[in-house]
N, C-alpha and C positions, 0 to 999 in steps of 0.2 A: 144570473148576474143582473143587477137593475140599472139598466141603460135605457131610460125614456127618451123619446124623440122630443127635442126641445125646439119650439119655433121662435127664432129672434124676429121681432118686429121692429121695422124702422120706418116711422112715418116722417114725412118731410115735405116742407113748404118753402121753396125759395132759399136754400141753404146749400148750394152747391159746394162753397167753399170748405165746409166742414165734412161733408157727407162721405166723402172718399175716406177720410180717417176713420170714422164711425165704421163703414162696412169692412175696412181692413181690419179694424179689432174684432169684429164678428167672425170674419174667416180665420183669424188667427187662432181661434178658440182650440184648446188642446182637447175638449170634448169633442168625439166626432158625429154623434147622432144628431146632427141639428139641420135646420133648414132656415134661410134666411129670406125675408120677405121686406122688399122695400116699397112703401106706397106712396107714390107721388101725390099729394093732396092739391091737384089742381095749380102747380107753380106757374107764375107768369114771368119767367126770368129768362126769356128767349131760348127756352128748351135747355138752359144749361143744367139743371137738375137731372133732367133726363139723360143728357149726355153722360154725365158723371155715373149714373146707375147702370146704364147700358154698357158702359166701358168694362165692367166685370162680367160680360157674357152670362153663360149659364151658371156661374158659381153663386148666383142670386136670382130669386124670383122678383120680376118688377112689375108692377100694376100703376097705371095712371087713372086718376078718378077725377070728377069735377071738385073744385073746393068745397069743403064742408066743414072745416077745422078738424082738429086731431080726433075727435070723438068719433066721427064717421069714419075715418081711415082706421081706426082701431076695430070699429065694429065690421068693417070689411074683412079685416084680418080673421075675425072669429069665424067668418063665412068661408073664406078661402083656404086657410091653412090646415095642413094635417099635422096633428101635434098632440102631445100628452101633457105638455108644460109650455108656458110662455115665459119669455125673456124679452122685455121691453128695452130698446135702445134709442134714444133721443138721436136725431140726426147730427147734434153738436157734442155729443158725449162719448166716452171710450169705455171699453172693458179691458180688465187685464186680461192676459191670455188664458189665465186658468179660472176665470170666473165661475163658468158653467161646471166645470169639472169637479171644482171644490164644492159648489153648491149641491150637486147631483150625489156626491159621496158623502157629504154631511146629512142631506135628506135620508139617505139609505141607513143612518144610524138612528132614525127617529120612530117611535112607534106611531102607529095611525098616519102614515105619512101622506096619504091622500087628502087628508085636512089640513096639511101644513103648507104656509106660504113662506118662502126663505128670503131674508133680506139681510143685507151686509153693511158694513161701515163703508165710506166713500171719500174722495179728496175733492176738494174745489180745485179747478185750474184756471188758469187765464186763457185767452186766445192762443197764445204761443205753448200752451202745456205746462207751463210754470205753475207749481203747487201753491194756492194761497192759503189753504187751510186742510187740516185732516179731520175729519168729523166721525165722532163716534156715536152709534144709534144705540136707542134704549136696549137693556138686555133682558131682564128678568119680566115674567108674564103681567105682573102687576104693572110695572111701568111702560110696557110697551102698550097694552090697551088704553091705560089713561092718556098717554102722549097720542095715540092715533086717533081718539076722540076728540082730543081738545087742540091739536096742533096740526096744521096743514105741512108743516115742515119737520115733522116727526120721523119721516123716512123719504129717501128719493125712489122714486118709481122704478129707476135703472137698475136698481140694486135687486128687484123683486125676480123669483122664479115662482111662478102660478101652476097650480094643477088645472088641468082641464075641467074637472070636476067643479070648481069653484064657479067657473064661468057657466056651467050648466044650470047651477044654481040660480045665479043672480042675472046672467046673461049680458045684455048689450050695455055699453056706455051710454050715458044719458047725453045725446047729441044736442040737448037744450044748453048744456053746459060749454062753454067755450075755454075756460082756462083751470077748471077744477073737476073735471071728468074723471079723473084718476082717483082724486080723494073721495069722491062720492062713491066710486066703485069699492074702495077698501072699506068704507063704512057699511057698506051693503054685505060685503063678505064676512065682516065681524059680527054682524047681525046674525048671518046664518051660521055661526059658530066655527068658522074658520080661523085657524090660530096662526098669527104671525110670529116667526120665531127668527132670532137673530144669530147669523155666523159672525163673529167677531173678527173679520179679517176685511182689509180694505181692497175691494175688487172691482171698483167703478170709479171713473173719473168725470165729475159734472163741470163743464166749462160755463165760465161766467164771461160774458161779453156785452158790450154796451147796447146792443140791440135788444136785450132782453128787459131793459130799464124805461121803457116808453110809458108815459103817464097814462095814455088811453087803455093800454093793456093792464096795468097795475090797478086802476079804478075798477075795471070790468072783474079783475081777480079778487079784490077785496069785497066787492059786492057779492060774489058768488061764495065768498067764505062765510059771510053772514047767513046765506042760504044753508050752507052745510051745517052751520052751529044750531040753526033753528031745528035742522032734520035730527041732529042729535039729541035735542032736549024734546022733541016730540016723539022720536022712535025709541030711545032707550029710557027704560023706567029707572027710578032710582034703585031699585032691587036687582035689576039686571046690571047695572053699572056696577054695583058693589060685589055681585056675584061673579062677573066676567073678569074684573080686575083683582079677584080675590083680596081686596083690601080690608084691613082690620078697623080702618077709621069707621066712625059712625057713618051711615049711609046720607044722612041729610048734610053733615058736614062735607062729606066727599061731593055731594052734588052742587053744594054752595062753592067748594073749590073750582069745579069745572067751570061754574059761571064766572068766577074770578079770572080764569085763564082766557075765556073769551073776551071779557072786557080788555084785559091787558093787551090781547093781540089786536084788538079793533083800535085801541089808542096808538099802538106802535104802527098800525097800518096807515091811520090818518096822518101821522107824523111824517110817515115814507112819502106818501102822497103830497103834503105840503113841501117837503124839501125839493120833491122833483119840479113841482110847479115854480119854485123859487131859484132853481138851478143850483140847489146846493148838494143834491143827491149823489152826484157823481163824485164829489170831494169826500162825503162822509161814508158812502157805500163800501169801500173797501175796510174801513174801520169797523163797521157795523158788521160785516160778514166775519171777521176775525174774532171780534167780542162776543157777538150774540147768535151766531149760526152755529148751534151745537148738535 
């Protein structure tokens, strides 16, 4: 029977108010062969985050480290966890109870499963867990590859189930990246011929709240997105993009199309930052998420 050990990693910094719900959703998994590792990335909230984590006792593994942003917390997980697969859970997000069971069962139906990275559809929820939008992820191999190399929002990191083999190939998250360390990792995994496969079920709930919308963080994020775009253009050849996407389009047209998608994303990014600075973003953000986040 295929029952690999799955390590659920929950990095957290100063979010004790949502952490308890995240841990409870991990503990509620119907798949039993798991470990839960909560890494406190140097929270300075009067030990509130630590109190929440320690309240779960030996049901979880808890580690405190000096603050270094999320990439350093994830790298510590790579060093400390005993695992065959990773499932990342943000401190303010939730899993459905059968998230891992459904993913492992689906993985078991695939050939060459050790080279497969599973992801699923997900829901946007507000701070009170009310559903804002139901999001469908790309399905076929062509669409998945093109979206992953051209759109940071193509999938949600908390939907993933990743084999240990993938990390042994590409190793650590890039700690110089503060907000796109996950996207950079997925691009490197694609480069190593790991295949992202969609399980078309909604198994993750991604929480939207106002503290995610700071101007300072958004500007840093979009600057790092531009770095990621340069990485794609410098790392993936035209022939490689055509081969991995299995596209029937002319390779030069395909390359121009990707450049167009980058330009489009950068324009939307600049509009987002401008509306934040002018205090319009809180008004238009709910509309934007419903209409454009697909």
